[in-house]
Structures are given as C-alpha cells and as structure tokens.
C-alpha positions as CSV (number, residue, x, y, z in Angstrom):
1,M,0.0,0.0,0.0
2,N,1.2,3.5,-0.8
3,H,0.5,5.5,2.4
4,Q,0.6,9.0,0.8
5,N,-1.5,11.8,2.3
6,S,-2.8,13.3,-0.9
7,L,-2.9,12.9,-4.7
8,D,-3.1,15.4,-7.5
9,L,-6.7,15.8,-8.6
10,S,-5.8,14.7,-12.2
11,A,-4.0,11.6,-10.9
12,F,-6.9,10.7,-8.7
13,D,-9.3,11.1,-11.6
14,Q,-7.2,8.9,-13.8
15,W,-7.0,6.2,-11.1
16,L,-10.8,6.2,-10.8
17,R,-11.2,6.0,-14.6
18,N,-8.6,3.1,-14.8
19,L,-10.5,1.2,-12.1
20,L,-14.1,1.8,-13.2
21,K,-13.7,2.1,-17.0
22,P,-16.7,4.5,-17.6
23,E,-15.9,4.5,-21.3
24,L,-17.3,1.0,-21.6
25,F,-20.8,2.0,-20.5
26,K,-23.7,3.7,-22.4
27,D,-25.2,5.6,-19.5
28,Y,-27.8,8.2,-18.7
29,C,-25.4,10.7,-17.1
30,P,-21.8,11.8,-17.2
31,N,-19.4,9.4,-15.5
32,G,-16.3,10.9,-14.0
33,L,-15.3,14.3,-12.7
34,I,-18.4,16.6,-12.6
35,V,-17.3,19.6,-10.5
36,E,-13.6,20.5,-10.3
37,S,-12.6,22.3,-7.1
38,G,-9.0,22.3,-5.9
39,A,-5.8,20.7,-7.2
40,K,-5.4,17.9,-4.6
41,V,-7.3,15.1,-3.0
42,H,-6.6,14.5,0.7
43,R,-9.9,12.9,2.0
44,V,-12.8,11.3,0.2
45,V,-16.5,10.8,1.0
46,C,-18.5,8.2,-1.0
47,G,-22.3,8.2,-1.0
48,V,-25.2,6.8,-3.0
49,S,-26.8,10.1,-4.1
50,L,-25.8,13.8,-4.4
51,S,-27.7,15.8,-1.8
52,M,-27.0,18.9,0.3
53,E,-26.8,16.6,3.4
54,L,-24.0,14.6,1.8
55,I,-22.2,17.8,0.8
56,H,-22.5,19.1,4.4
57,E,-21.2,15.7,5.7
58,A,-18.2,16.0,3.4
59,I,-17.4,19.5,4.5
60,E,-17.8,18.6,8.2
61,S,-15.3,15.8,7.7
62,K,-12.9,18.1,5.8
63,A,-13.1,16.0,2.7
64,D,-12.1,17.6,-0.6
65,A,-13.6,14.9,-2.9
66,I,-17.1,13.4,-3.1
67,I,-18.0,10.4,-5.2
68,V,-21.6,9.5,-5.8
69,H,-23.5,6.8,-7.6
70,H,-26.5,9.0,-8.4
71,P,-25.3,12.4,-9.7
72,H,-28.8,14.0,-9.2
73,G,-29.0,17.2,-11.2
74,F,-26.7,15.9,-13.9
75,W,-28.9,13.2,-15.5
76,N,-29.2,13.5,-19.3
77,N,-32.8,14.6,-19.1
78,Q,-32.1,17.4,-16.7
79,P,-31.1,21.0,-17.7
80,K,-27.8,20.9,-15.6
81,L,-28.1,24.7,-15.2
82,P,-26.5,26.3,-12.1
83,V,-29.7,27.8,-10.8
84,G,-31.9,27.2,-7.8
85,M,-30.8,24.2,-5.6
86,M,-28.2,23.2,-8.2
87,A,-26.5,26.6,-7.9
88,K,-26.5,26.2,-4.1
89,K,-24.9,22.8,-4.3
90,I,-22.3,23.9,-6.8
91,R,-21.5,27.1,-4.7
92,S,-21.0,24.9,-1.6
93,L,-18.6,22.6,-3.5
94,L,-16.6,25.4,-5.0
95,S,-16.4,27.6,-2.0
96,E,-15.2,24.7,0.2
97,G,-12.8,23.3,-2.3
98,V,-14.7,20.0,-2.7
99,S,-14.6,18.2,-6.1
100,L,-17.4,15.9,-7.2
101,W,-17.3,12.7,-9.2
102,G,-20.3,10.6,-10.3
103,F,-20.2,6.9,-11.4
104,H,-23.5,5.3,-12.2
105,L,-23.6,2.1,-14.3
106,P,-19.8,1.6,-13.8
107,L,-20.4,1.3,-10.1
108,D,-23.3,-1.2,-10.6
109,G,-21.5,-3.6,-12.8
110,H,-17.9,-3.5,-11.6
111,P,-16.6,-7.0,-10.8
112,E,-14.7,-6.0,-7.6
113,V,-16.3,-2.8,-6.2
114,G,-19.8,-2.9,-7.8
115,N,-23.1,-2.9,-6.1
116,N,-24.1,-6.3,-7.6
117,V,-20.9,-8.1,-6.7
118,G,-21.2,-6.7,-3.2
119,I,-24.7,-8.0,-2.8
120,A,-23.6,-11.4,-4.2
121,R,-20.8,-11.7,-1.7
122,A,-23.0,-10.7,1.2
123,L,-25.5,-13.4,0.2
124,G,-22.9,-16.0,-0.2
125,A,-23.5,-16.4,-4.0
126,E,-20.8,-17.1,-6.5
127,P,-20.9,-15.1,-9.8
128,Y,-20.7,-17.2,-12.9
129,G,-21.9,-14.8,-15.6
130,S,-23.5,-11.4,-16.4
131,F,-26.4,-9.9,-18.3
132,M,-27.9,-6.5,-19.2
133,R,-25.4,-5.0,-21.7
134,E,-25.2,-1.3,-21.6
135,G,-22.7,-0.2,-24.2
136,Q,-19.7,-2.5,-24.2
137,A,-20.2,-4.0,-20.7
138,D,-22.8,-5.8,-18.7
139,V,-24.4,-4.4,-15.6
140,G,-26.3,-7.4,-14.0
141,L,-24.8,-10.4,-12.4
142,L,-25.7,-14.1,-12.6
143,C,-24.8,-16.1,-9.5
144,R,-25.0,-19.6,-8.1
145,F,-25.6,-20.8,-4.5
146,A,-23.6,-23.9,-3.5
147,P,-25.3,-25.6,-1.8
148,S,-28.7,-24.5,-3.0
149,M,-31.0,-22.9,-0.4
150,E,-34.7,-22.8,0.4
151,P,-36.7,-19.7,-0.5
152,K,-37.3,-18.8,3.2
153,D,-33.5,-18.9,3.8
154,L,-32.8,-16.5,1.0
155,Q,-35.6,-14.2,2.2
156,Q,-34.2,-14.2,5.7
157,K,-30.6,-13.5,4.4
158,A,-31.9,-10.6,2.3
159,T,-34.0,-9.2,5.2
160,A,-30.9,-9.2,7.4
161,L,-28.7,-7.7,4.7
162,F,-30.7,-4.7,3.7
163,G,-31.0,-2.9,7.1
164,N,-34.1,-1.1,8.2
165,A,-35.8,-1.4,4.8
166,G,-35.2,-5.1,4.7
167,V,-37.1,-6.9,1.9
168,I,-39.9,-4.6,0.6
169,H,-41.4,-7.2,-1.7
170,A,-40.8,-11.0,-1.4
171,L,-42.6,-12.7,-4.2
172,M,-41.6,-16.3,-3.7
173,F,-43.2,-18.2,-6.6
174,G,-40.2,-20.3,-7.8
175,P,-38.9,-23.8,-7.0
176,Q,-38.4,-25.2,-3.5
177,R,-34.6,-25.0,-3.9
178,I,-32.8,-22.0,-5.3
179,E,-29.5,-22.7,-7.1
180,T,-29.3,-19.6,-9.3
181,I,-30.1,-15.9,-8.8
182,A,-29.7,-12.8,-11.0
183,I,-28.8,-9.6,-9.2
184,C,-29.2,-6.1,-10.5
185,S,-29.4,-3.3,-8.0
186,G,-31.5,-0.2,-8.0
187,G,-34.0,0.1,-10.8
188,G,-32.7,-3.1,-12.4
189,A,-36.0,-4.9,-12.9
190,S,-35.9,-4.2,-16.6
191,G,-33.5,-7.1,-16.8
192,I,-35.9,-9.8,-15.6
193,D,-36.8,-11.2,-19.0
194,E,-33.2,-11.5,-20.0
195,A,-32.2,-13.1,-16.7
196,L,-35.1,-15.7,-17.0
197,K,-33.8,-16.6,-20.5
198,C,-30.5,-17.4,-18.8
199,G,-32.3,-19.9,-16.6
200,V,-32.2,-18.3,-13.2
201,Q,-34.7,-19.2,-10.5
202,A,-34.6,-16.0,-8.5
203,Y,-34.1,-12.3,-9.2
204,L,-33.0,-9.6,-6.7
205,T,-33.3,-5.9,-7.5
206,G,-34.1,-2.6,-5.8
207,E,-37.6,-1.6,-7.0
208,I,-40.2,-3.2,-9.3
209,K,-43.3,-2.3,-11.3
210,E,-46.9,-3.3,-10.9
211,S,-46.6,-5.9,-13.6
212,H,-43.7,-7.8,-12.0
213,P,-45.6,-9.6,-9.2
214,I,-48.0,-11.0,-11.9
215,Q,-45.0,-12.1,-14.0
216,A,-43.3,-13.8,-11.0
217,R,-46.5,-15.7,-10.2
218,E,-47.2,-16.7,-13.8
219,E,-43.7,-17.6,-14.8
220,G,-42.8,-19.2,-11.5
221,F,-39.7,-17.5,-10.2
222,H,-38.7,-15.8,-6.9
223,L,-38.5,-12.0,-7.0
224,L,-37.1,-9.9,-4.2
225,A,-37.3,-6.1,-4.2
226,C,-35.1,-4.7,-1.5
227,G,-35.1,-0.9,-2.1
228,H,-33.3,1.2,-4.6
229,Y,-31.1,3.0,-2.1
230,A,-30.5,0.0,0.1
231,T,-29.2,-2.1,-2.8
232,E,-26.9,0.6,-4.0
233,M,-24.9,1.2,-0.8
234,F,-22.5,-1.6,-1.6
235,G,-20.5,-0.1,-4.4
236,P,-19.8,3.3,-2.8
237,R,-18.8,1.5,0.4
238,L,-16.5,-0.9,-1.5
239,L,-15.0,1.9,-3.5
240,A,-14.2,3.9,-0.3
241,E,-12.4,0.8,1.1
242,R,-10.5,0.4,-2.2
243,I,-9.4,4.0,-2.2
244,T,-8.0,3.8,1.3
245,Q,-6.3,0.4,0.6
246,D,-4.7,1.3,-2.7
247,L,-4.0,5.0,-2.4
248,G,-3.6,5.5,1.4
249,I,-6.1,8.3,1.2
250,P,-8.7,8.3,3.9
251,A,-12.1,7.5,2.3
252,D,-15.4,6.9,4.1
253,F,-18.9,5.8,3.0
254,V,-21.5,8.2,4.3
255,D,-25.0,6.8,4.7
256,V,-27.8,9.4,4.0
257,P,-30.8,7.1,4.3
258,N,-33.5,7.1,1.7
259,P,-36.7,5.1,2.1
260,I,-37.0,4.4,-1.7
C-alpha cells in the first residue's frame, strides 16, 4: 500500500477511470469528474446520491472529494443549469474546495467494487456470468448458490442484509430449492426477462413495477425487491475501502438514508 497523504486531482481522476472504466458503458449521465474544485485530494467521501446533506457531511469531515452513484441534477434529461438548488450545491462545493465525481452504471457492474458483486458476496452467492449489456459492458450479475438454499432462507438473508428497509417485496413463486439468482441493484427490474432466459430461479433488485408480481407468479420465479437506495450502498462502500487500501487516502462511506 502506498501511504501517501494526498494525490493530484488529475492523478486521482485517472485512477478512478482506470478502475471503473466508464468509457465501456452507455449511461444516462456523465461518469467521472463533474465539478472540479481544488488541485489535490486528501480525503474522500463516497455516497449513494448527491444531496446537500451529503455535501455538508463531506465539508464537516474536511473532505475535498465526493464520489456519488447518483449524480442528481446531472442526468441526461435534466437541464444541468446552475440555478436554484443546483446553484446552491455547486456554490457549496466550489467555496469549500470539494470536487465531485459521479459513477452510475460503472459502479453497478464492476466485478470488484460494484453494487451487484457486493450483494452477491454478502448473500454467499458465486458469480458465474453477467447480463444487461449497456454499451460494451454488462451491468447485472448471474450467481449460483452452493449448496442450494430454500426460499425462506434467501428471504431471511436478504432481510438481514438490507437494514431497516429489509425486503420490501418478497414474491416467492419459484422452485423449492434455489440454485441460481440474478442480481441487478436499484432500478434493475428491466433485466428480468433476459435473466429468465439465462435460466435463473430468482431475481433480486431494488424496485419493481406493478406488472412484476404478476409475471413472477405466472412464470414461477422468486422475486425480491429490497429498495433502490439499500441495494446501491454496496458499491460506494467498497469503493471507499479500495481508495484507502490502494492509495492510502482516507475515504469513508456516508449513509444518507433514503426510504425508496
């Protein structure tokens, strides 16, 4: 480990890009450096979503870098103009010397610090493939349980894993033993059809639509919806750990709970 106290902003940005490879993904927002403020990175805060609360937490901890999974205000369908609340956030970042990065799909599908691999590890599932191609890379993860488990055991594991939210919807219409599961955090329910074609018996995501319980019952698979925010804490937490480990720069995951 290189125990340095700081890194040039450009070098830190390049390290993030080398790790997360945003150029492989066709995404709905910019991935990488969004607000540049200051020339060095001494301390990092990682979080799920950009909010004033997260910015205040970063400033309180004297961080000069924030990395988020959801760069709210910078999505492709938003104006991105520095007015109103957006102006307030940008002023706070610039006045306090805090730079901002956002990594959306790259932080879902990453094989080491991604949301989906983090969930898989926590559930004791072994990845064997991927699905949901977005650009040149896949986002979702196909996993196997060895040994297989009963539906109630998977539901209990998921309930324990996702904190206060637990399992929001447990639609257990699949076989009595679960050997394979597809995982796609957040709003990843759009990958259900593709995952079923891959032969999985269960699907875990963050949030689902009204039609999905009907589909689970009629097609006979297990479907767990565990919260958009709750399923996307894993990547930012793993990324913070990786930054500290590889760069020797203090990095912390900051939990700003969201009930969705």
